[in-house]
C-alpha positions in Angstrom: 47.4 -23.4 27.0 46.7 -26.5 24.9 46.9 -25.4 21.3 43.8 -27.3 20.3 41.9 -25.8 23.2 43.0 -22.4 22.2 41.6 -22.7 18.7 38.3 -24.0 20.1 38.0 -21.0 22.4 38.9 -18.7 19.6 36.3 -20.2 17.3 33.6 -19.9 20.0 34.6 -16.2 20.6 34.4 -15.4 16.9 30.9 -17.0 16.6 29.7 -15.1 19.6 31.1 -11.9 18.2 29.4 -12.5 14.8 26.1 -13.2 16.5 26.4 -10.0 18.6 27.1 -7.9 15.5 24.3 -9.3 13.4 21.4 -7.0 13.3 17.9 -8.3 13.0 15.3 -6.1 11.3 12.1 -5.2 13.0 8.6 -4.2 12.0 6.9 -1.6 14.2 3.2 -0.6 13.7 2.6 3.0 14.8 -1.1 3.6 15.2 -0.8 6.7 17.4 -1.5 9.2 14.6 -4.8 7.4 13.8 -5.8 7.1 17.5 -5.1 10.8 18.3 -7.0 11.9 15.2 -9.9 9.8 16.3 -9.7 11.5 19.7 -10.0 15.0 18.2 -13.0 14.2 15.9 -14.8 12.1 18.5 -14.5 14.9 21.0 -15.9 17.4 18.4 -18.7 14.9 17.7 -19.5 14.6 21.4 -20.1 18.3 21.5 -22.4 18.3 18.4 -22.8 16.3 15.2 -20.0 16.5 12.7 -22.3 15.7 9.8 -24.6 18.7 10.6 -23.0 21.6 8.8 -24.8 24.6 10.1 -24.6 28.2 9.2 -21.5 30.0 10.5 -22.2 29.7 14.2 -19.7 32.3 15.4 -20.4 31.8 19.1 -19.8 28.0 19.0 -16.7 28.4 16.9 -15.3 30.9 19.4 -16.1 28.3 22.1 -14.1 25.7 20.2 -11.1 28.1 20.0 -11.3 28.6 23.8 -11.9 24.9 24.6 -8.8 23.8 26.6 -9.6 20.1 26.2 -10.0 20.4 22.4 -6.8 22.5 22.1 -4.8 20.0 24.1 -6.1 17.1 21.8 -5.2 19.1 18.7 -1.8 20.0 19.9 -0.9 16.5 21.0 -1.9 15.3 17.5 0.1 18.0 15.7 3.2 17.4 17.9 3.6 13.9 16.5 6.6 13.7 14.2 4.4 12.4 11.3 2.5 15.7 11.3 5.7 17.6 10.6 5.5 15.8 7.3 1.7 16.2 6.7 1.7 19.9 7.3 4.5 20.6 4.8 2.1 21.7 2.1 -1.1 22.1 4.1 -3.3 25.2 3.5 -6.7 26.2 4.8 -8.9 29.1 3.7 -11.5 30.7 5.8 -13.3 33.8 4.5 -10.4 36.1 3.4 -7.8 34.5 5.6 -5.2 31.9 4.6 -3.7 29.4 7.1 -0.5 27.4 6.6 1.0 24.3 8.1 -0.2 23.4 11.6 -2.4 26.5 11.7 -4.3 25.0 8.7 -5.2 22.0 10.8 -6.1 24.1 13.9 -8.4 26.3 11.9 -10.1 23.3 10.3 -10.7 21.6 13.6 -11.9 24.8 15.4 -14.6 25.3 12.8 -16.0 21.8 12.9 -18.7 20.7 13.2 -20.3 24.1 12.5 -18.5 25.0 9.4 -16.2 23.0 7.0 -13.6 25.3 5.6 -11.5 24.5 2.5 -8.4 22.8 3.5 -5.8 21.4 1.1 -8.5 20.7 -1.4 -11.1 18.5 0.3 -9.6 17.2 3.5 -12.4 18.4 5.8 -15.0 17.0 3.3 -13.2 13.6 3.5 -13.2 13.6 7.3 -16.9 14.4 7.5 -17.8 11.8 4.9 -15.8 9.2 6.8 -17.7 9.9 10.0 -21.1 10.2 8.2 -20.6 6.6 6.9 -19.5 5.3 10.2 -16.1 4.0 8.9 -14.5 5.6 12.0 -16.2 3.0 14.2 -14.8 0.1 12.3 -11.4 1.8 12.1 -11.3 2.4 15.9 -12.3 -1.2 16.6 -9.5 -2.5 14.4 -6.9 -0.1 16.0 -7.9 -1.2 19.5 -7.7 -4.8 18.6 -4.3 -4.2 17.0 -3.0 -2.4 20.1 -4.0 -5.4 22.3 -2.1 -7.9 20.2 0.6 -5.8 18.6 3.6 -8.1 19.0 1.8 -11.1 17.5 0.4 -9.0 14.7 3.9 -7.7 13.8 5.3 -11.2 14.0 2.5 -12.7 11.8 3.0 -9.9 9.2 6.8 -10.6 8.9 6.1 -14.3 8.5 3.5 -13.7 5.8 5.7 -11.3 3.9 8.8 -13.5 4.0 6.8 -16.3 2.3 6.4 -14.1 -0.8 9.9 -12.6 -1.0 13.2 -13.8 -2.4 15.4 -15.6 0.1 18.1 -13.1 -0.5 16.0 -10.1 0.6 17.8 -8.0 3.2 15.8 -8.2 6.4 18.3 -6.2 8.5 16.3 -3.0 8.5 13.7 -1.5 10.7 10.4 -0.7 9.1 7.7 1.5 10.6 4.2 1.3 9.4 2.3 4.5 10.3 -1.5 4.3 10.4 -3.3 7.6 10.0 -6.8 8.9 9.5 -6.1 12.1 7.6 -6.6 12.0 3.9 -3.2 13.5 3.1 -0.8 10.6 3.8 -1.5 8.2 1.0 1.2 9.3 -1.4 3.9 10.0 1.2 7.0 7.9 1.0 10.0 7.9 3.4 13.0 5.5 3.4 11.8 3.1 6.1 8.3 4.5 6.9 5.2 3.1 5.2 2.2 5.4 5.5 -1.3 3.8 5.4 -4.2 6.2 5.4 -7.2 4.5 6.9 -9.5 7.1 5.2 -8.8 5.1 2.0 -10.5 2.0 3.5 -14.0 1.2 4.6 -13.5 -2.5 5.6 -11.1 -3.5 8.3 -11.5 -7.3 8.5 -8.1 -9.0 8.0 -6.3 -5.6 8.0 -3.1 -7.4 8.8 -3.1 -8.5 5.2 -3.3 -4.9 4.0 -0.3 -4.0 6.1 1.6 -7.1 4.9 0.7 -6.2 1.3 2.3 -2.8 1.7 5.4 -4.1 3.6 5.9 -6.8 0.9 5.9 -4.1 -1.8 8.3 -2.0 0.1 10.8 -4.8 0.7 10.6 -6.3 -2.8 11.1 -2.9 -4.4 14.2 -2.4 -2.2 15.4 -5.8 -3.4 15.0 -4.7 -7.0 16.8 -1.5 -6.3 19.8 -3.4 -4.9 19.9 -6.2 -7.6 18.8 -4.4 -10.8 19.5 -1.2 -12.6 16.4 0.8 -13.5 17.6 1.8 -17.0 14.5 1.9 -19.2 10.7 2.2 -19.3 10.0 -1.4 -20.2 11.9 -2.6 -17.2 9.9 -0.3 -14.9 6.7 -1.7 -16.2 7.9 -5.3 -15.8 8.9 -4.5 -12.2 5.3 -3.2 -11.5 3.9 -6.5 -12.8 6.3 -8.5 -10.7 5.9 -6.6 -7.4 2.2 -5.9 -7.7 1.3 -9.3 -8.9 3.2 -11.2 -6.2 1.9 -8.8 -3.5 -1.6 -9.8 -4.3 -0.8 -13.4 -3.3 -1.0 -11.9 0.3 -4.4 -10.2 0.1 -6.6 -11.3 -2.7 -8.3 -14.1 -0.7 -9.3 -11.5 2.0 -10.9 -9.0 -0.3 -14.6 -8.4 -0.9 -15.9 -11.5 -2.7 -17.0 -9.5 -5.7 -13.4 -8.2 -6.1 -12.1 -11.8 -5.8 -14.5 -12.8 -8.5 -13.0 -10.2 -10.8 -9.5 -11.5 -10.2 -10.6 -14.9 -11.3 -13.0 -13.9 -14.2 -11.7 -15.7 -17.3 -13.3 -13.2 -19.7 -11.8 -10.2 -17.9 -8.4 -11.8 -17.6 -8.3 -12.6 -21.4 -9.4 -9.0 -22.1 -6.5 -7.7 -20.0 -4.1 -10.2 -21.5 -4.9 -9.2 -25.1 -4.6 -5.5 -24.2 -1.3 -6.1 -22.4 0.3 -8.0 -25.2 -0.8 -5.3 -27.7 0.4 -2.4 -25.5 3.7 -4.2 -24.7 4.5 -4.7 -28.4 3.5 -1.0 -29.1 5.9 0.1 -26.4 8.7 -2.1 -27.9 8.3 -0.5 -31.3 7.9 3.1 -30.1 10.5 5.7 -31.0 9.6 7.5 -27.7 8.9 4.7 -25.2 8.7 7.1 -22.2 5.8 9.1 -23.8 4.2 5.9 -25.1 4.3 4.3 -21.6 2.7 7.4 -20.0 -0.1 7.3 -22.6 -0.7 3.6 -22.1 -0.9 3.9 -18.3 -3.1 7.0 -18.4 -5.5 5.2 -20.7 -5.5 1.8 -18.9 -5.5 3.2 -15.4 -8.4 5.6 -15.9 -11.1 5.2 -18.5 -10.5 1.6 -19.4 -10.1 0.3 -15.8 -13.2 2.2 -14.6 -15.3 1.0 -17.5 -14.2 -2.6 -16.8 -15.0 -2.1 -13.1 -18.6 -1.0 -14.0 -19.0 -4.1 -16.3 -17.4 -6.8 -14.2 -18.0 -5.8 -10.5 -21.2 -7.4 -9.3 -21.5 -5.7 -5.9 -24.4 -3.3 -5.2 -22.1 -0.3 -4.7 -18.7 0.5 -6.2 -16.9 1.5 -3.0 -13.3 2.5 -2.3 -12.1 -1.1 -2.2 -13.6 -1.9 -5.6 -12.1 1.3 -7.0 -8.7 0.5 -5.6 -8.9 -3.0 -7.2 -10.2 -1.9 -10.6 -9.0 -4.2 -13.4 -5.5 -3.3 -14.6 -3.1 -5.8 -16.2 -0.2 -5.2 -13.7 -2.2 -6.5 -10.8 -4.6 -9.0 -12.4 -2.2 -10.7 -14.8 0.7 -10.6 -12.4 -1.4 -12.2 -9.7 -2.8 -14.9 -12.0 0.7 -15.9 -13.2 2.2 -16.1 -9.7 -0.8 -17.9 -8.3 -0.7 -20.4 -11.1 3.0 -21.2 -10.4 2.3 -21.4 -6.7 -0.6 -23.9 -7.3 1.3 -26.0 -9.8 4.8 -26.0 -8.2 4.3 -25.0 -4.6 6.6 -23.0 -2.4 9.8 -24.1 -4.1 8.6 -23.0 -7.5 7.2 -19.7 -6.2 10.5 -18.9 -4.4 12.4 -19.6 -7.6 10.5 -17.1 -9.7 10.6 -14.5 -6.9 14.4 -14.9 -6.8 14.7 -15.0 -10.6 11.9 -12.8 -12.0 13.5 -13.0 -15.5 12.3 -16.7 -15.6 8.7 -15.8 -14.5 7.0 -16.0 -17.9 9.1 -19.0 -19.0 8.1 -21.0 -15.9 4.5 -20.0 -16.3 4.5 -21.4 -19.8 6.2 -24.6 -18.6 3.3 -25.4 -16.2 0.6 -24.1 -18.5 -2.4 -26.3 -19.1 -5.1 -26.0 -21.8 -7.9 -25.3 -19.2 -6.1 -22.3 -17.7 -7.7 -18.9 -17.9 -4.8 -17.3 -19.8 -2.9 -18.7 -22.8 0.8 -19.1 -23.0 3.0 -16.0 -23.2 4.3 -15.4 -26.7 8.0 -16.0 -27.3 8.7 -12.5 -28.5 7.4 -11.1 -25.2 9.4 -13.6 -23.2 12.6 -12.7 -25.0 12.3 -9.0 -24.3 11.2 -9.7 -20.7 14.5 -11.5 -20.1 16.6 -8.9 -21.8 15.2 -6.2 -19.5 15.7 -8.2 -16.3 19.4 -8.6 -15.9 20.9 -8.5 -12.4 23.6 -6.0 -11.7 25.6 -8.5 -9.5 
């Protein structure tokens, strides 16, 4: 064989081999838990009215226990792998009896709508409130729309997320977004599973952005875990500002307009800025930064943020979306800084600070203009910011 031809064939073979071995990450949206939960409650509602909590109607509860259709719907829900996670710490109490795990769910369902028993705190109360307010209708419409266009939705989300991630982010992983209506899944984390509990939402327009927001946080946090060592409290706080702030580039413009107004309120932003600078310097000078950080976050995430929400939110009712977006420095200042850089420097400038978060505050100062809502970041803050953001490799 001609020597030159041999090397050409070998090169092509190696390229084909490399392409075959390369793995491409995928995003899968799993809405089965939410749809099956809807099926159970909607069936119960079709028998009576979930919102009507009557006296203990023993006969009707016995009918529920013997209802083959209801039992089948409950068992198909509980057989989902996600419910093996949800039931780990589930308990229900009915009269003098205690029910654990899957039996807790069975007992709660059998008693609805005639009696709401205590289950893992207030789960049954949350279910009933959700149906009373009609949020289930909007959730079901969103889920059905999602099901009919799932491939395009997943592709759009990946595209949206990649625009707000470092170029070096590892995309060779499979991510599953699990949509539930339960009340118990909000704080659950698994390596490549992202749980979104729809009971935490009452608006479902542009819900793709909500999913993209969560996927972005998941991937950016993984990027930090790979590139940086989490060795102190100040670093952890800085990472929250970076990840949370950049994530809001995805979803702020799709939020309730009164929430959007808060994110762009100059008076509120300056209030948060002054508080953050003060708290940051307090943390730097603390002899026990871990304890100081806990105290700062407890204060800013509870009383201060709720008080600011009451003062600055102009909507008629403070709903779950408003509460989830109550004013805290991590989200509001982080978003403003990233959005400013994006507006002034475009995609190239944004990608640069996403890839090099140690330069974030320096770059913000470099594009700062006098008419901006926030002043420049003080030099002493920038110095410490850089020291605590050093790549491991």
